[in-house]
N, C-alpha and C positions, 0 to 999 in steps of 0.2 A: 135569874141568870145575870151574870155580870158580862161586861163587854168582851172579856177575854174568852169566856166559854162560848159565846155566840160566834166569835171569830174562828175558834177551833172547830165548832160544828159546821160552820160555813165552809172551811177548808176541807173537812172530811167529806162533805156533800160534793163539793167540787172535785175532790180526789176520787170519790166513788163514781161520780158521773164521768170523770176523765177515764177511770179504769173501765167503766161500762162502754164508753166511746171507743177505747182501745180494743176491748174484746169484740165489739161490734165491727170495728174496722178489720180486725184479724179474721172474723167470720166472713166478711165480705171479700177479703183478700183470698181466703181459702176457697170461697165459692168461685172467685175469678180464676184461681189456679186450676180448679176442677174443670171449669168451662174451657180454659185454654188447653188443658190436657185433652179434653174430648175433641175440641176443634183440631188440635194437632194430630190426634189419632185418626180423625176423619180425613184430614188432609193427606196423611201418610197412606191411608187406605185407598183414597182416590188416586194417589200417585202410583200405588201398586196396581190398581185396576187399569190405569192408563198405560203403565209399562207392560202389563200382561196383555191387555187388549189394544194398546196403542199401535203396535206394529200391524196387527190385523186390521184395525180401522184405517190406518194409513194405506195399507194395501188395497182395502176395499174402496177408499176414496180414489186412489190411482186407477183402479180397475174401472170404476164408474166414470172417470174422466177419459180414460184411454179407449174404452170400447166404442163410444160414439165417434171419437177421432179416427179410429181404425176403420169404422164403418164408412165414414165420409171419404177416407183415403181409398178404400176398396172401391167405392162407387166412382170416384174420380178416375181410378186406374181403368175400370171397366169402360167408362166413357171415352177415355183416351184411346184404348184399344179398339173400341167400336169406330171412333173417328178415323183411326189409322186404317182399318179394314175398308171403310167407305172410301177414303182417299185412294187407297190402292186399287179398289174396284173402279173408281172413276178414271184413274190413270190408265188402267188396263183397257177400259172401254174407249177412252180417247185414242190410245195407240191403235187399237183395232180400226177405229173409224178413219184415222189418218192413213193407215196402211191400205185400207179399202180405196180411199181417195187417190193415193199414189198409183194403185193398180188401174183405176178407171182412167186416170189422166195419162198413164203410161210413163211416168217419171222414173 
């Protein structure tokens, strides 16, 4: 073989290798596109799940938060009402005792 033939074969090899590299890159790009498509579909599915169940989960979270708050508020109101009744009872008893003292002293 002469030097020109070696150079042509060398270029062909490099060209074949280059085309093999390109086809391999294209295959990898195709695989990446497929993966991205699957990820995109999964993401859209999750968004749909969130949208369809999102409002119910938000309501559930609000309910879970508000129920204890309402329970605490209800207990606080009961406590305030009980304190009010005790105060009224104390005032009533105090008035009665003062009226009794007034009668005994004759004022």
